[in-house]
LOLOVEX-756341 format. One record per atom (N, C-alpha, C): x, y, z; residue in one letter. Coordinates in steps of 0.05 Angstrom, whole numbers, plus 5000, padded with zeros to 4 digits. Example, Ala and Ser with C-alpha at 12.3 -4.5 7.8 and 13.67 -1.06 7.14 Angstrom:
2
526448865156A524649105156A526449345156A525749555142S527349795143S525850015157S
end
This chain:
258
779576930942X782077060936X783376920912X783176660911X784376520888X783076600862X780376640863X778976720839X779877000830X780277180849X781177450842X783877440829X785677280840X788377260829X788277130801X786476940798X786276800772X785577000750X783577170755X782677360735X784877560729X786177660750X788377850745X790577720728X791277480734X793377340719X792477290691X789977220687X788877150661X788977400643X788277630654X788277870638X791177950630X793077890647X795877930639X796577760615X795577510615X796077330593X794877430568X792477540570X791077650546X792777850532X793978030547X795478250535X798378180531X799678080552X802578040550X803377810533X802077580537X802877340521X801977370492X799677500489X798777540461X800377750447X801577930462X802978150450X801178320433X798678310439X796578450424X796378360395X797378120390X796878000363X793977930360X792477950382X789577890381X788078090365X789178320361X787678540349X788078540318X786978350305X787178340276X784878490264X785178570239X783078720226X780478560223X780778290220X778478120219X776678150244X778078170267X776578190292X775078460294X776178660281X774978930283X772178930273X771578760253X768878770241X767078550251X767978380268X766278160277X763778250292X764278440311X762178510330X759878670318X760478880303X758379060295X758379120265X760379030251X760479080222X761179370216X761179430190X761679710182X759379880190X759880140195X757780310204X757980580191X755680720189X755581000181X756081170205X758181330205X759081470229X756881670239X755481800221X753482000229X750881860236X749781920260X747181800268X745282030274X742882010261X740882220265X739182150290X740182230312X738782180338X740782220360X739782190385X741482220408X743081960413X744981970432X746381730440X744481520450X742481600466X740481410476X738881290452X738181450433X736781350409X738381140395X740981190392X742681000378X742780730392X743080740419X743180490434X740580340433X738380490435X735680360435X734980240408X735880360387X735080280360X737180130344X739280030358X741379890345X740279650329X740979630304X739679420287X740479140295X742679110310X743478840319X742478780347X741078960359X739978930386X742278860406X744479000403X746778960420X746479080448X744679270450X744679440475X741979440490X740279240486X737679240500X738079240530X739779060541X740279050570X741779300579X743579400562X744979650569X743079880573X741079900556X738980110558X737480090585X736879840592X735579790618X737379890641X739979830639X741879920660X741980220661X741980360638X741980650638X739580760652X737280640647X734780740661X734880670691X735780430697X735880360726X737880540741X739880630727X741880810739X740881100741X738681160728X737581430728X739181620711X740381510689X742281670673X741181710644X738681660639X737581690612X737781980602X737382170620X737582450612X740382520603X742382410615X745182460607X745682360579X744682120573X745082000547X743382130525X741482290534X739682430515X740482720510X741582850531X741983140529X744783230532X746483090548X749183180553X750983130530X753183290528X755283240508X757183030520X757282790508X758682570521X760282400500X762182260511X763582040496X763081790511X761981590498X761181340511X762481100498X763880940514X764980690504X762880470511X761380390491X758980230495X759579930498X759079810521X759279520524X756779380515X757079170501X754679020491X753378870513X750878780507X749278630527X750778380537X752278250520X753678010528X755578060551X756678310552X758478380574X756978380601X754578500600X752878510624X752078230632X751278070612X750477790617X752777630630X755177670620X757477520631X757977590660X757777850666X758277940694X756077850713X753577860704X751377760721X751577460725X752377310705X752677030707X754876960727X757077110726X759277070745X758377140773X756877360776X755777430802X754077200813X752377090796X750576870805X752176620813X754376570799X756076340807X757176380835X758076630840X759176680867X757076680889X754576770882X752376770901X751676480909X751676300889X751076020894X753275900912X755775970907X757875860924X757675960953X756376190956X755976300983X753376200995X751876040980X749275940990X747076150989X747376350971X745376560969X743676530944X741376660943X739676650919X740976810897X740376740872X741576880849X739977120841X741177290825X739777520813X738277430788X735777490787X734077420765X733177660748X733577900759X732778140745X734878360751X735578510730X737478730734X736478930754X733778950757X732579140776X733079070805X733978820810X734578740838X737078880849X738678990832X740979140840X740379440839X741279600860X740379870862X741580060841X740280300839X741180500820X744080580824X744880610850X747580690856X749680500845X749080240846X750880040836X751180060806X748980080791X749080100762X750380360753X749880570768X751080830761X754180820764X755080690785X757980670789X759280510766X758080280759X759280110738X759080240711X756880360705X756380490679X758180730675X758680880696X760281120694X763181070686X764180820689X766880760680X767180790650X764980780635X765080780606X764281060594X763781250612X762581500603X764381740610X764681920590X766482150593X765182400583X765682620596X764482870587X765882980562X764283110545X765483220520X765483020498X766283120474X766282960450X769182900442X769782640440X772582560434X772582330414X773782380391X773982180370X776682040372X776981830356X779481680356X781881860352X781682050334X783982230328X784782400352X783082430372X783582600394X785282460416X785782200413X787182050434X789981990425X791881980444X794681910438X795081610434X797381540424X798081260418X798581110444X797880850444X798380670466X799580410455X801680320469X802780060463X803079920490X801479720496X801479590523X804179470530X805879420510X808479300515X810679520515X809879770512X811879990513X810480240525X809380190549X807680400561X809280650568X811880620574X813480860581X813881050557X813580940533X813881100509X811181180498X809380980495X806681030485X804680930506X804081110524X802481030547X799581110546X798581200522X795881300521X795681550539X793281590550X792981820569X790781750589X790981870613X789081810634X786982030634X784481940636X782182120635X780282050658X779082260669X777082210691X774382150679X773381910686X770781830676X768481980691X766081930683X763782080694X763582060724X764281830735X764081790764X766581860778X768581960764X771082040777X773281840776X772781590768X774781390765X776581450742X779181450746X781081500725X781481260707X781181300681X781381080661X783581160641X784680960628X786681000607X785380970580X785881150562X784881130534X787181180515X787481020495X789481060475X788880920449X790480980429X790080860402X792380670397X791680420392X793680220386X794280220356X796780250348X797680250321X798579960314X796979830297X797679560290X800079550270X801479330269X803579290249X802379190223X803779230201X802879130175X805279050158X805278810147X807478710130X810178740144X810178700170X812778710184X813578990192X811979190185X812679470191X811179550217X812679610237X811579680263X809979940263X807579930274X805880170277X804780280250X805080130229X804280230202X801480150195X800179980211X797579870205X795280050214X792879930213X790480080221X790480140251X788980330259X788980430286X786380360301X786680290326X784480180341X784480300369X782280410377X781980520404X781980300425X783080360449X783180180472X782180340497X780580200513X779680320538X780880150561X782480280578X783980130599X782880190627X782779970643X781879990671X783979880689X784279990713X785979880733X784679920760X785179730779X783979760806X785579970822X784280090841X785580290858X785680560845X787280740857X787381020848X789981090834X792080930837X794681000825X795080840800X795480980777X795980840752X798380660753X798080410745X800380220746X802180250721X804380110722X806180100699X805079930676X803279750684X802079560664X799079550668X797579580647X794679580649X793579300648X792379190669X791378920668X788878880652X787279090648X784779070633X784879280611X785079200586X785179380563X783379260541X781179400537X779079290519X779179430492X779379290470X779279410443X776579510436X776479720419X773979820408X773479680381X770979590377X770279460352X769479660331X767979870338X767080070319X767380340333X768780530320X769280780333X767981010318X767781240333X766981500321X764081500311X762281340322X759481370315X758481630327X757081790311X756682070318X753682140319X752382080342X749682190346X749682490351X747282610355X747182900359X748783000382X748782860404X749882970429X752482830438X753882700420X756382580428X757582380409X759482220420X760782020404X760581750419X760081540403X759881270415X762081100402X763580970419X765580770411X764580500422X764080310404X762880050412X765179860419X765179760443X767279580452X766879290442X769079150438X768878860432X767778720456X766278500451X765078350473X766378080477X768478020461X770177790466X773077870461X774877730473X777677780468X779077520462X780777530441X782277290434X784777270451X785177030462X787476990480X789376790467X791876860465X793976670455X795676590479X795876330484X797476240507X798975990500X800775910517X802375670513X801975470535X801475230528X801075010547X803774910556X803874820581X806374700592X807074440578X805074320565X805574070551X806474090522X806474340512X807074380484X808274650479X809874670457X810974930449X809175070430X806974940422X805175070403X803375270416X802875490402X801075700412X798175600410X796575650431X793775580431X792175830432X789775820421X787976060420X785275990431X784176180446X781376150456X780176430457X777476430460X776076680463X774976700492X775276930504X774276990531X772277210529X770277210547X768377440548X769677690559X768577920551X769278170564X767078230584X767878300608X765978330630X765178620634X762578670639X761678930647X762779010674X763979240676X765379320700X768279240699X769179110678X771979030673X772878790690X772778830717X773978630735X771678470748X771078220741X768778080751X768778050781X771078000793X771177980822X770178240836X771078470825X770278720837X767278770832X766278690809X763478710803X761778570824X762678330832X761278180853X761478330880X763778430887X764078570912X762378820913X762278960891X760679210889X757679140892X756878920879X754078840881X753278760909X754978610922X754378520950X754378760969X756178950964X756279190981X753779360977X752779380952X750479540946X747879420956X747879150957X745479010967X743778910944X742578680947X740878560927X738078550938X736178670923X733378680931X731878440919X731478230933X730177990922X727178030920X726178260929X723378310926X722578420899X724578500884X724078620857X723378400837X
end
């Protein structure tokens, strides 16, 4: 329980304490660089042939979930998490398994298709939606700019919006950046505890749109020993909430024979 509360509190610090000053233009290009929006191939082709090999494990997860046909043929919008997000979540799962005296997961195939499909579906939406199609979001002014709630492929409601950065002291006049928001439960809260920025948006394969998510987040916080702001980088977890990822994995069952 303490771990669960810690991660919830930490995510509040990421957004509230930072005031989203973490989203600088420099960060926008760190993960994937500049890209050519048009891609000659399917969404699955794009993920498999990414020149930076960001999605090798993600492609394995898609196949394990039995969703390759969706990524090849359906009209979709996909917020693509990089392999490091999957790695971070599996590492956290293994830490918790060790604390429980259980064997660790050594292969993604040890977790069943139903588990991977549930986690993966959080990032997947029917139809084609570009950055321009989403409303504005400001995590510190949600009642005014609250983004919009959309039903993901598995039915979980997610928040998507465009964050308008400030420039030269002018509010909302800077570059625009997509955000994908997650919350636990079924009722949208007043404040989104998990809001992940997009690193590269509007990549356009034949059958949809891919928005590549950042795989680290900059956290600005204040120590009780100093008035100076401190900065660190935290991983972005596959499934958003690492504690819930563990609970879902344990509920689904781990096949140590794989």
